[in-house]
N, C-alpha and C positions, 0 to 999 in steps of 0.2 A: 884753185889747183888741188888736185887729188892727192890725199896723203899716201906715202907709199907703205909696202909692208913693214919696212924698217921703222917706220915712224908710229907704227902701231903701238899703244901702250903695253907693257907686259901683261896687266890686268886683263886686259882685252884678249890677248892672246890666250891666256891661262883659262879664259872663260870658254873662248870657243873650243880649246883643247878638251876641257871638263864636258862640254855639251856633247862632242863628238863620242868621247868615251863612253858616256851614258847612253846616247842612242844605240852604239855598237852592242852595248851589254843588253838593253832592252829587246834589241832585234834578236840577239841570241836566244832569248828566254821563249820565243815563238814556238810552239810545237811543230814538230816536222810532218805530223800527220794528224788529220783532222778525226775528232771524235766520232763522226758520222760514217766516214770512210772505213774506220776501225769496225765499227759495228757492221756494216754492211759485209767486210770482209770476214768476220767472225761469223755471222749467219750463214753466208754463203759455204762456210766450209763443212756445215752438217754437224761439228762438235758441239756438246752441251756447254752452256754456259758454265763457267769455273773450271772447265776440264783443263 
């Protein structure tokens, strides 16, 4: 017989919730723009570096 969600121990639920929160935090840390694309855009703009 499969255990239902109500029978899952609290510690297991807490661990799953923590893993979900950590995964979301790590995903939010990923850059929205890749460095190579930024470099290509800057080079195509014709502006000197640091301007």
